[in-house]
GULUMGU-806125 format. One record per residue (C-alpha): residue number from 1; residue in three letters; x, y, z. Coordinates in steps of 0.02 Angstrom, whole numbers, plus 32768, in hexadecimal, padded with zeros to 4 digits. Example, Ala and Ser with C-alpha at 12.3 -4.5 7.8 and 13.67 -1.06 7.14 Angstrom:
BEGIN
> 1,ALA,8267,7F1F,8186;
> 2,SER,82AC,7FCB,8165;
This chain:
BEGIN
> 1,MET,D712,2047,567D;
> 2,ILE,D67C,206E,55FE;
> 3,ASP,D694,2013,5552;
> 4,PRO,D6C9,2063,54CA;
> 5,THR,D609,207A,545B;
> 6,SER,D5C5,20C1,5508;
> 7,THR,D658,2136,5508;
> 8,ALA,D648,2176,5450;
> 9,PHE,D583,21A3,547B;
> 10,LEU,D5B3,21F8,5517;
> 11,LEU,D646,224F,54CA;
> 12,ALA,D5E0,2282,542A;
> 13,GLU,D549,22C3,5488;
> 14,SER,D534,2381,5482;
> 15,ARG,D49D,23F9,54AA;
> 16,SER,D46B,23F5,53EE;
> 17,MET,D483,2327,53EE;
> 18,PRO,D44C,22E2,5489;
> 19,MET,D45C,2213,547A;
> 20,HIS,D3CA,21CD,54D2;
> 21,VAL,D335,2162,549A;
> 22,GLY,D28C,216A,54DC;
> 23,GLY,D1DF,2110,54CA;
> 24,LEU,D12F,215A,54E7;
> 25,GLN,D0B6,20EA,5534;
> 26,LEU,D002,20F9,5544;
> 27,PHE,CF93,20A5,55BA;
> 28,GLU,CEEA,208F,55EE;
> 29,PRO,CEBC,209B,5694;
> 30,PRO,CE56,1FFC,56F2;
> 31,ALA,CDBC,1FED,5700;
> 32,GLY,CD6A,2041,579C;
> 33,ALA,CE0B,20C9,57A0;
> 34,GLY,CDE9,2166,57E3;
> 35,PRO,CE15,2219,57AD;
> 36,GLY,CEC3,220A,5826;
> 37,TYR,CEFA,216F,57B7;
> 38,ALA,CF79,21C9,5766;
> 39,ARG,CFC2,2213,57FA;
> 40,GLU,CFB9,2151,584C;
> 41,MET,D01B,210F,57BA;
> 42,TYR,D0A6,218B,57CA;
> 43,GLU,D0AC,217B,5886;
> 44,GLN,D0BC,20B0,5864;
> 45,MET,D155,20D3,57F1;
> 46,ARG,D197,214E,585D;
> 47,ASP,D199,20E0,58F7;
> 48,ALA,D201,2054,58AE;
> 49,ALA,D245,1FF5,592D;
> 50,GLU,D2E8,1FDA,58F4;
> 51,ILE,D343,2031,584B;
> 52,SER,D396,1FC8,57D7;
> 53,PRO,D461,1FDB,57B7;
> 54,LEU,D444,200E,5717;
> 55,PHE,D3CC,2098,5742;
> 56,ARG,D44A,20DC,57CC;
> 57,LYS,D4ED,20FD,5773;
> 58,HIS,D532,2190,571E;
> 59,PRO,D5DA,21B5,56BB;
> 60,ALA,D66A,2202,5719;
> 61,ARG,D721,2221,56F7;
> 62,SER,D788,21B5,5763;
> 63,LEU,D846,21C6,5792;
> 64,LYS,D856,2120,57B5;
> 65,ALA,D838,2105,56F6;
> 66,ALA,D8B4,2198,56BF;
> 67,GLY,D813,2214,56AC;
> 68,GLN,D7AC,2191,5640;
> 69,LEU,D6F9,218B,5653;
> 70,VAL,D6B6,210D,56C7;
> 71,TRP,D5FB,20CF,571B;
> 72,LYS,D5F0,211D,57B4;
> 73,ASN,D55E,20E5,5838;
> 74,ASP,D4F0,216D,5876;
> 75,ASP,D4CC,2149,5924;
> 76,ASP,D45A,21D4,5942;
> 77,LEU,D3E3,21B7,58B9;
> 78,ASP,D35B,224D,58A5;
> 79,ILE,D2D6,21D6,585E;
> 80,GLU,D251,2273,5852;
> 81,HIS,D2D1,22CB,57DF;
> 82,HIS,D2C8,2225,576F;
> 83,VAL,D215,21FC,577D;
> 84,ARG,D198,2292,5761;
> 85,HIS,D0E9,22B0,575D;
> 86,SER,D091,231D,56DD;
> 87,ALA,D004,236B,567E;
> 88,LEU,CFD6,2397,55D0;
> 89,PRO,CF85,243D,55B0;
> 90,ALA,CEC9,244A,5571;
> 91,PRO,CE92,2408,54FB;
> 92,GLY,CEF6,236B,5527;
> 93,ARG,CEFE,232E,5478;
> 94,VAL,CF87,22AD,542C;
> 95,ARG,CFC1,2345,53DE;
> 96,GLU,CFEF,239E,5494;
> 97,LEU,D03F,22EC,54C8;
> 98,LEU,D0AA,22E3,5429;
> 99,GLU,D0E5,239F,5447;
> 100,LEU,D109,2379,5507;
> 101,CYS,D169,22DD,54D2;
> 102,SER,D1C4,2348,5458;
> 103,ARG,D212,23C1,54D8;
> 104,LEU,D23D,232C,5541;
> 105,HIS,D2A0,22D0,54D0;
> 106,SER,D304,2375,549F;
> 107,THR,D359,2391,5541;
> 108,ARG,D3EF,2330,5572;
> 109,LEU,D400,22BE,560B;
> 110,ALA,D47A,2309,568D;
> 111,HIS,D522,229C,5698;
> 112,GLU,D52A,22D1,5751;
> 113,ARG,D48C,2266,5774;
> 114,PRO,D45A,21AB,5733;
> 115,LEU,D42F,21C2,5684;
> 116,TRP,D36A,21A4,566F;
> 117,GLU,D2C4,21EF,5692;
> 118,ALA,D215,21C6,5692;
> 119,HIS,D173,223D,5686;
> 120,VAL,D0C9,21FD,56B2;
> 121,ILE,D053,225C,564F;
> 122,GLU,CF97,2290,566E;
> 123,GLY,CF22,2300,561B;
> 124,LEU,CF03,22A4,5572;
> 125,ASP,CE3B,22CA,554C;
> 126,ASP,CE17,2205,5548;
> 127,GLY,CE51,21DF,55E8;
> 128,ARG,CEEE,217E,55C8;
> 129,ILE,CF8E,2195,5612;
> 130,ALA,D047,21AB,55C1;
> 131,LEU,D0ED,216C,55FE;
> 132,TYR,D17D,21C5,559F;
> 133,THR,D222,217B,55D6;
> 134,LYS,D2D3,21A8,557E;
> 135,LEU,D37E,2144,55AD;
> 136,HIS,D41F,2173,5570;
> 137,HIS,D464,2115,54E4;
> 138,ALA,D4FE,20F0,5543;
> 139,LEU,D48A,2089,55B2;
> 140,VAL,D41B,2028,5549;
> 141,ASP,D3F6,2026,5487;
> 142,GLY,D34A,2021,5446;
> 143,VAL,D333,1F7F,543B;
> 144,SER,D371,1F64,54F1;
> 145,ALA,D301,1FE4,5531;
> 146,MET,D264,1F8C,54EC;
> 147,ARG,D289,1EFD,5538;
> 148,LEU,D2A2,1F58,55E2;
> 149,MET,D208,1F9F,55D8;
> 150,ALA,D1A9,1F0D,5596;
> 151,SER,D1F6,1EAD,5629;
> 152,THR,D191,1F08,56A7;
> 153,LEU,D0E9,1EDE,564A;
> 154,THR,D069,1E45,564C;
> 155,GLY,CFE3,1DFE,55E8;
> 156,ASP,CF88,1DE7,5683;
> 157,GLU,CEFD,1E6E,569F;
> 158,ASP,CEEE,1E4E,575B;
> 159,ARG,CF98,1E48,5796;
> 160,ARG,CFDF,1ECF,5803;
> 161,ASP,D091,1EB8,5831;
> 162,MET,D0EA,1EEE,579C;
> 163,PRO,D176,1F62,57C3;
> 164,ALA,D1AE,2003,5777;
> 165,PRO,D224,1FEC,56E8;
> 166,TRP,D2BC,2034,5757;
> 167,ALA,D29A,1FC1,57E3;
> 168,THR,D305,1F2B,580F;
> 169,GLN,D29E,1E99,57C6;
> 170,HIS,D2D5,1DF4,582D;
> 171,ARG,D2E9,1D56,57CF;
> 172,PRO,D30E,1CA3,580F;
> 173,THR,D3CD,1C94,57DB;
> 174,ARG,D3EF,1BF2,5775;
> 175,ALA,D462,1B66,57A0;
> 176,PRO,D4FC,1B78,5732;
> 177,THR,D516,1B02,569B;
> 178,GLU,D5D5,1AE5,56BF;
> 179,PRO,D623,1AD1,577E;
> 180,PRO,D683,1B76,5790;
> 181,SER,D738,1B82,578E;
> 182,ALA,D793,1B89,5836;
> 183,PRO,D7DC,1C3A,5857;
> 184,GLY,D877,1C51,581B;
> 185,LEU,D874,1BBD,57A1;
> 186,THR,D8FA,1BF7,5705;
> 187,ASN,D91D,1B45,56C2;
> 188,LEU,D8E3,1AF6,5625;
> 189,ALA,D865,1A91,5676;
> 190,GLY,D807,1B2A,56BE;
> 191,VAL,D7D6,1B51,560B;
> 192,THR,D731,1B1D,55BB;
> 193,ALA,D729,1AC4,551C;
> 194,SER,D6A0,1B60,54F8;
> 195,THR,D727,1BE6,552D;
> 196,VAL,D797,1B86,54B3;
> 197,ARG,D717,1B86,541E;
> 198,SER,D6ED,1C40,543E;
> 199,ALA,D7AB,1C73,5442;
> 200,LEU,D7C2,1C05,5393;
> 201,ALA,D724,1C50,5349;
> 202,ILE,D757,1D14,536D;
> 203,ALA,D80A,1CDF,532A;
> 204,THR,D7C1,1C96,5289;
> 205,ASP,D750,1D30,5277;
> 206,ALA,D7E2,1DA1,5291;
> 207,ALA,D83A,1D54,5208;
> 208,GLY,D7AC,1D6C,5197;
> 209,LEU,D78E,1E1C,51BE;
> 210,PRO,D800,1E6C,5133;
> 211,GLY,D795,1DF7,50AC;
> 212,ALA,D6F7,1E2E,50DB;
> 213,PHE,D734,1EEC,5104;
> 214,THR,D768,1EE8,5035;
> 215,ARG,D6C7,1E8C,4FF1;
> 216,THR,D65A,1F08,505C;
> 217,MET,D6D0,1FAB,502E;
> 218,VAL,D6B5,1F68,4F73;
> 219,LYS,D5FD,1F61,4F77;
> 220,GLY,D5F3,2004,4FDB;
> 221,LEU,D65F,2054,4F3B;
> 222,ARG,D5EE,2007,4EC6;
> 223,ASN,D553,2051,4F0E;
> 224,GLU,D515,1F9D,4F38;
> 225,THR,D4B1,1F81,4FD5;
> 226,SER,D532,1F49,5059;
> 227,ALA,D55E,1F7F,5118;
> 228,VAL,D5B9,201D,50DD;
> 229,SER,D57A,20B8,5066;
> 230,PHE,D5D9,211F,5009;
> 231,HIS,D54A,2169,4F95;
> 232,ALA,D4C1,21BC,5001;
> 233,PRO,D478,2265,4FAA;
> 234,ARG,D491,2305,5011;
> 235,THR,D3DD,2332,505B;
> 236,ILE,D38C,23AA,50BC;
> 237,LEU,D38F,2327,5147;
> 238,ASN,D442,2315,5144;
> 239,ARG,D474,23C1,5196;
> 240,THR,D4AA,23FA,522B;
> 241,ILE,D42A,23F5,52AF;
> 242,THR,D3F3,2446,534F;
> 243,GLY,D3C2,2404,53F3;
> 244,SER,D2FD,2416,53DC;
> 245,ARG,D298,238E,53B3;
> 246,ARG,D1F0,235A,535D;
> 247,PHE,D1AE,22BA,5378;
> 248,ALA,D121,2276,5313;
> 249,ALA,D0CD,21C2,532F;
> 250,GLN,D034,2169,52D8;
> 251,ASP,D010,20B7,52D2;
> 252,TRP,CFD0,202D,524C;
> 253,PRO,CF90,1F7C,5260;
> 254,VAL,D016,1F03,5231;
> 255,GLU,CF95,1E8E,51C3;
> 256,ARG,CF83,1F2C,514B;
> 257,LEU,D058,1F29,5128;
> 258,LYS,D059,1E6F,512E;
> 259,ALA,CFCB,1E55,50A5;
> 260,VAL,D036,1EDD,5044;
> 261,GLY,D0C3,1E69,5066;
> 262,ALA,D06D,1DC3,502D;
> 263,ALA,D02D,1E04,4F84;
> 264,SER,D0DB,1E46,4F51;
> 265,GLY,D13F,1DC4,4F93;
> 266,THR,D19C,1E2C,4FFA;
> 267,THR,D1B9,1E40,50C6;
> 268,LEU,D161,1E94,514A;
> 269,ASN,D209,1F11,5157;
> 270,ASP,D211,1F20,50A8;
> 271,VAL,D15B,1F6A,50AF;
> 272,VAL,D193,1FE8,5138;
> 273,LEU,D22F,2018,50DE;
> 274,ALA,D1C6,2039,503C;
> 275,MET,D13E,208C,50A7;
> 276,CYS,D1D1,210F,50F5;
> 277,ALA,D216,2118,5031;
> 278,GLY,D174,214F,4FF2;
> 279,ALA,D149,21D1,507F;
> 280,LEU,D20A,2220,506F;
> 281,ARG,D1F1,2234,4FB5;
> 282,SER,D14C,2290,4FD1;
> 283,TYR,D187,22EB,505D;
> 284,LEU,D234,2332,4FFB;
> 285,LEU,D1CC,2350,4F54;
> 286,GLU,D151,23C1,4FC0;
> 287,LEU,D1E0,2420,4FF9;
> 288,ASP,D23E,240F,4F42;
> 289,ALA,D2C5,23CA,4FA2;
> 290,LEU,D2C5,2312,4F57;
> 291,PRO,D371,22DA,4F04;
> 292,GLU,D37F,2288,4E6B;
> 293,ALA,D3E9,21FD,4EB0;
> 294,PRO,D38E,217F,4F33;
> 295,LEU,D393,2198,4FE2;
> 296,ILE,D3EB,2119,504E;
> 297,ALA,D3BD,20D5,50EC;
> 298,MET,D41F,2085,5187;
> 299,VAL,D3B3,1FE1,51AF;
> 300,PRO,D3E3,1F84,5237;
> 301,VAL,D3C1,1EC3,521D;
> 302,SER,D3B1,1E19,526C;
> 303,LEU,D40B,1D7D,521E;
> 304,GLY,D3C4,1CFD,5291;
> 305,GLY,D40F,1CA4,531F;
> 306,ARG,D4BD,1C7A,531B;
> 307,ASP,D561,1C7D,5388;
> 308,VAL,D60B,1CD0,5362;
> 309,GLY,D664,1C6B,52F2;
> 310,THR,D5DE,1BFD,52A0;
> 311,PRO,D5C0,1BF6,51EE;
> 312,SER,D540,1C78,51BA;
> 313,ALA,D504,1C01,5134;
> 314,ASP,D4AC,1BBD,51D1;
> 315,GLY,D44E,1C54,51FC;
> 316,GLY,D46E,1CAB,5298;
> 317,ASN,D431,1D2D,530F;
> 318,SER,D4A2,1DAF,52EE;
> 319,VAL,D479,1E6C,52D3;
> 320,GLY,D4C5,1ECC,5247;
> 321,SER,D48D,1F61,51D6;
> 322,VAL,D471,1F74,5123;
> 323,MET,D475,2017,50CA;
> 324,CYS,D3C6,2000,5065;
> 325,GLN,D3B7,2069,4FC6;
> 326,LEU,D2FD,20BC,4FDB;
> 327,ALA,D2D5,20C7,4F2C;
> 328,THR,D28B,2187,4F38;
> 329,HIS,D2C8,21AA,4E95;
> 330,LEU,D22F,2135,4E51;
> 331,ASP,D18D,2176,4E43;
> 332,ASP,D127,20D4,4E50;
> 333,PRO,D0FB,206D,4EF2;
> 334,ALA,D112,1FCC,4EB6;
> 335,ARG,D1B3,1FE7,4E6C;
> 336,ARG,D1EC,2044,4F01;
> 337,LEU,D1C4,1FA2,4F64;
> 338,GLY,D20F,1F28,4EF3;
> 339,ALA,D2B6,1F89,4EF3;
> 340,VAL,D2BE,1F97,4FB1;
> 341,HIS,D299,1EE7,4FCC;
> 342,THR,D32E,1EBF,4F49;
> 343,SER,D3A9,1F39,4FAE;
> 344,MET,D382,1ED8,5051;
> 345,LYS,D379,1E2C,5000;
> 346,ASP,D438,1E60,4FB6;
> 347,GLY,D469,1EA4,5063;
> 348,LYS,D434,1E23,50D0;
> 349,LYS,D488,1DA2,5055;
> 350,ALA,D52E,1DFB,505D;
> 351,LEU,D536,1E01,511A;
> 352,ALA,D501,1D3E,511C;
> 353,THR,D5B1,1D21,50D8;
> 354,MET,D5F1,1D67,517F;
> 355,SER,D60F,1D29,521E;
> 356,SER,D5B8,1D8B,52B5;
> 357,THR,D648,1DD2,52D8;
> 358,GLN,D679,1E0C,522F;
> 359,VAL,D5BF,1E50,521D;
> 360,LEU,D5E2,1EAA,52C9;
> 361,ALA,D674,1EFB,5282;
> 362,MET,D62E,1F31,51D4;
> 363,SER,D5A0,1F78,5223;
> 364,ALA,D603,1FD6,529B;
> 365,LEU,D674,2016,5209;
> 366,GLY,D5C4,205B,51B6;
> 367,LEU,D57F,20A7,523F;
> 368,ALA,D61D,20FF,5271;
> 369,PRO,D608,21B0,5219;
> 370,VAL,D577,21C5,528F;
> 371,VAL,D5DE,21CA,5321;
> 372,VAL,D689,2207,52CA;
> 373,ASN,D636,2291,5271;
> 374,PRO,D5F5,22EA,52F6;
> 375,LEU,D69D,22D3,535C;
> 376,LEU,D708,2317,52E4;
> 377,ARG,D695,2398,52BC;
> 378,LEU,D680,2355,51E9;
> 379,GLN,D5BC,236D,51D9;
> 380,GLY,D5A6,23DA,5143;
> 381,ILE,D643,23AF,50FA;
> 382,ALA,D650,22F3,50F3;
> 383,ARG,D5C0,22A7,5087;
> 384,PRO,D53D,2251,50F6;
> 385,PRO,D554,218E,50F8;
> 386,PHE,D495,217C,50F5;
> 387,ASN,D410,21E1,510B;
> 388,LEU,D3B8,21A6,5193;
> 389,VAL,D38F,2113,5204;
> 390,ILE,D2F1,209E,51F5;
> 391,SER,D2E8,2012,5274;
> 392,ASN,D263,1F91,5297;
> 393,VAL,D25F,1F58,534E;
> 394,PRO,D1E0,1EBC,5373;
> 395,GLY,D17C,1ED9,540C;
> 396,PRO,D102,1E73,5473;
> 397,ARG,D087,1E26,5418;
> 398,THR,CFE3,1E12,5481;
> 399,THR,CF9A,1E95,54F0;
> 400,GLN,D004,1EC5,558E;
> 401,TYR,CFE1,1F1E,5631;
> 402,TRP,D039,1F80,56BD;
> 403,ASN,CFD1,1F5D,5755;
> 404,GLY,CF3C,1F58,5712;
> 405,ALA,CF55,1FE9,5696;
> 406,ARG,CF43,1FAB,55EB;
> 407,LEU,CFCB,1FD6,5571;
> 408,VAL,CF76,2022,54C4;
> 409,GLY,D005,206A,5468;
> 410,ALA,D0C0,2070,5467;
> 411,TYR,D12F,20E5,5409;
> 412,PRO,D1EF,20F2,53F7;
> 413,LEU,D250,2186,53FC;
> 414,SER,D2F5,2180,53B9;
> 415,ILE,D39D,21EB,5397;
> 416,PRO,D3AD,226D,5309;
> 417,VAL,D46A,2295,52F7;
> 418,ASP,D4D4,2325,52A8;
> 419,GLY,D4C8,2308,51EA;
> 420,MET,D42C,2291,51FF;
> 421,GLY,D387,22F9,522C;
> 422,LEU,D319,2274,5223;
> 423,ASN,D305,21C5,5284;
> 424,ILE,D276,2159,5261;
> 425,THR,D257,20BC,52DE;
> 426,CYS,D1BB,2047,52C9;
> 427,THR,D187,1FC4,5358;
> 428,SER,D10E,1F3B,535F;
> 429,TYR,D085,1F32,53E2;
> 430,ASP,CFEB,1ED2,53EA;
> 431,GLY,CFC8,1EC3,5338;
> 432,GLN,CFEB,1F79,5304;
> 433,LEU,D09A,1FC4,52BD;
> 434,ALA,D0B4,2069,530A;
> 435,PHE,D13A,20E9,52AD;
> 436,GLY,D196,2159,5320;
> 437,LEU,D1E6,21EE,52CA;
> 438,THR,D26B,225F,5316;
> 439,GLY,D2AD,22E6,52C6;
> 440,CYS,D317,2396,52CC;
> 441,ARG,D287,2414,52DE;
> 442,ARG,D2DE,2483,5270;
> 443,THR,D337,2409,5205;
> 444,VAL,D28C,23AF,51D9;
> 445,PRO,D1F8,242D,51CD;
> 446,SER,D156,23F1,51E3;
> 447,LEU,D18A,2335,5209;
> 448,GLN,D0C3,231E,522E;
> 449,ARG,D09D,230B,5170;
> 450,MET,D10A,2286,516B;
> 451,LEU,D087,2215,51C8;
> 452,THR,D005,2259,513F;
> 453,HIS,D081,221E,50C8;
> 454,LEU,D0A2,216B,5104;
> 455,ASP,CFE7,214E,5117;
> 456,ASP,CFCE,217E,505B;
> 457,GLU,D062,210C,5038;
> 458,LEU,D017,207B,5091;
> 459,ALA,CF69,2096,503D;
> 460,ALA,CFD9,20A8,4F73;
> 461,LEU,D042,1FFD,4F9D;
> 462,GLU,CF9A,1F9E,4FD4;
> 463,LYS,CF4D,1FED,4F1B;
> 464,ALA,CFF2,1FBE,4EB7;
> 465,VAL,CFFE,1F04,4EF4;
> 466,GLY,CF41,1EF1,4EEA;
> 467,VAL,CF1C,1ED5,4FA9;
C-alpha cells in the first residue's frame, strides 16, 4: 500500500500541477578532462550496476487491495528513459540553462514508469556541466531529495568510486541493539520497554490533541502566528495555474545574511524571509498588485531533536510549519525584518508547547487546503490559506565532488500548486545560500525580476542595520 500522504500527492496531480521536486547542480570538470567529459559523466550515471529499489517503483492499482494505489516494482527498467544527455543551444548562458530546466520541470512524470528523471546537460559557455534531476513528491520530499543527492558526493577530490544517486549504495549493516523477537511471539514478555513507552506517548499525545487544536484555531482566527492561517490576502499569486513553469535562481554569500542577522539580533532564516518579503513587495508594486494586508508565507521549521511524546520544552527534532506574516505592508526594511522575527518567534513558541505528534497534526491541518482545494476544485473559491511557501534547507558546508568533478552550485526546484503560483526554496552549500524560485509561467510573469529585487533587498537590509 502507498501511505495516505503519498497517495494524496498522486491523486492531486494534474497536467497543470505536476507534483515533483527537482534540483539543479553545476559541476566543474576535473583537471585534464577532455571535450567528451560530459558524455563520460552521462555514461557513468547511465551504467549504474544496480538501481536502488526507490528508483524502481511506480504506482499502480491493485485488485488485491480493492483498487487502491500500491507501489509496483518495474522489473524491466529502461534506464535510458530516466537518465538523459542534453545540450544547451548557443550561446550557452545560464539563461539558456534555466530556460531548459523550466521546460523540463513543466512535464509530468509518467505513472507507468518509476517516478524520476535525470538530465546531464552540456553546452554552458564556461565549460561547466549541469545535472537536473526530478523526483515525485510521493517518493521523497525536498529535504530527503537533497540528502539523497548529497549522499553520493564526497569531500575527496581524488575519489573516483562515487555512485550515481539512483544506484544501490551498499552499507555495512549494524548489529541490532536488542535481540530480535522470535517469530510469532505475541505474549507480553515479547514487547520491549521502548515499544510500551512509544505507545503510551502516542496515546498521551492523542489525548492532548483537542486542546492543541483549539489553541491553534483560536490563534489563527485572531490572525496571530500559528500553524493555521485564515487571513491571507488574495493576490495575483493565488490564482488557478497552468502546467508551464519558470525557474529562476541565484546565490549570495551566507556571511552577508549572517552579518545582517547579527547586527539586528535576528536569525539567518529571519533574514531570508525578510529578503523574500521585500522582494515580493517590490515585485507586486511594479505590477500594481500589492494588497493592503501583509502576505502570509508557510515556513517549515525545525524544533530540534526529540522523540514522540517528549515534552516540547526540552527541545527536539520535530519539523512543523509556521504561518509567517511577511509585513509586506511596511516600506521600511528594518521594520519588516523586525516584524518577521517577531512572527517567527511567536510561531515557534506556539509549536514548542506541543509534542512532536501534535506538531505534525497541526502542521498537516495547516497544509490540508493545498491538497484538498485542488482535489475538490475549490481554487478561486476558497480563500488562500497562505500566499506562498518559503523554505530553507541546509546543505553541505564544505566543497563536494562527484568522481573528481567539483560541485560549484546547487539550486532547488519545487512545486507551485493551484491557488499558489510561486514557491521559494533556499539551500546552503559551501558558504553560499541559493534561492530557487519556481513559478507558474502565466500566473507569475517576469519571475526573473524577483532575483534583482532579492539582491536589492539584501543591500537595503545591510544599510538599514548598519552592516
